[in-house]
C-alpha positions, 0 to 999 in steps of 0.5 A, spaced: 499 500 499 502 506 497 500 512 502 500 519 499 503 524 504 501 531 504 504 537 508 500 543 508 505 548 510 504 556 510 509 557 505 510 550 501 506 544 501 510 537 501 508 531 497 510 524 497 508 518 497 511 513 501 512 505 500 510 499 505 517 499 507 517 507 509 521 509 503 519 516 501 518 517 494 516 522 489 518 528 493 515 535 490 514 541 493 509 547 491 508 553 493 502 554 498 500 561 496 496 562 503 495 569 502 490 567 497 485 564 501 484 556 503 480 555 498 485 557 493 490 552 497 486 546 497 484 547 489 491 548 487 493 542 491 488 538 487 489 541 481 497 539 482 495 532 484 490 530 478 497 533 473 501 527 476 501 519 475 502 518 483 499 511 485 497 511 492 491 508 497 491 512 502 493 520 504 496 522 510 496 529 511 500 534 516 497 541 517 498 546 523 491 547 526 485 544 528 483 537 524 476 535 525 477 526 524 469 525 524 468 530 518 475 529 515 476 537 514 481 542 517 477 546 522 482 552 523 489 553 520 493 560 522 496 561 516 491 560 511 485 563 512 478 561 509 479 554 510 473 551 513 469 544 513 466 545 506 472 547 503 476 541 502 470 537 500 472 535 493 476 529 497 473 524 499 477 523 507 473 517 509 476 513 503 483 515 503 485 519 509 490 516 514 488 520 521 495 520 525 
C-alpha cells in the first residue's frame, strides 16, 4: 500500500509517496500561496495532484491548526485563512485519509 503524504505549511506544501517499508518517493514541493486563502490552497493542491501520475491507496496529511477527524476537515489553520469544514470537500477523506 502506498500512502500519499502531504504537509501543508504556511509557505510550501510538500508532497511525497511512501511505500510499505516507509521509503519516501516522489518528493515535490509547491508554494502554498496562503495569502490567497484556504479555498485556493486546496484547489491548487488538487490541481497539482491531478497533473501527476502518483499511485496511492491512502492519504496522510499534516498541517498546522485543528483537524476534525470525524468530519475529515480542517477546522482552523493559522496562516491559511478561509479553510472551513467545506473548503476541502472535493477529496473523499473517509476513503483516503489516514489520521495520525
